N, C-alpha and C positions, 0 to 999 in steps of 0.2 A: 227260150221256150223250155218247158219242162217235159222230159222224156224219161223212160226207164231203160237202162242198159244193163243186161245181165242181172236183172232183179234189183238194181240200185238206181235210185232217183238221180238224174243228172240235169244240168242246165246246158243248153246249146244255143248258139246264135240262130236266128231265123234263116231259112233258106239253105241250110247245110245239106249237102248230098251225102250219100252213103260213102262214096269215094273219099270225100273230104273228112268224114268221120274216121275212116280207117287211117288216114294220114295223121290226124290229130292224136290218135291212139298208138301211132307207130306200128301199125299192123300192115304188112305187105300183102299177105294172103289170108283171107278169112271167109268162112261161110256166114251169111247174114240172113236172119229172119226178122221181118217186121210184122208185128201183130199176128204171129203164128204162120206167116207165109214166107217160104224161103225164096230169096231173090237169086236170079241168074247173075253171074259176074258181069255180063254185058249191061245189066240194068244199074250198076253201081254209080256210073257217071251221071245218070239222068234222074234217078230216084231221090226226091227231096224228102227229108225227114220232117214230120209234122208234129205239132203240139200233141202231147199225150201218147205218142207212139211207144209201143213196147218192143224193144230191140234186143235181139240175142246175137252175140258175136262169138264165133268159135274159130280160134286161130288154127290154121292148117299147118301142120308140121310134117316135114319129110322124115321118113323112117326107113329102116332097112333090116 
């Protein structure tokens, strides 16, 4: 399926969840928005990405 991730067109398999997407991109912790709505981390396992979704991923970094 075709989606947009951080303003770049991408191809994903059907039925991919947000959690699986983060694993594919080797991101352990990230803030995720789909179509302008920020997801709670508890939703990552169950939220499936759909055709045409616009996804924004922001890697969470520790700082000090």
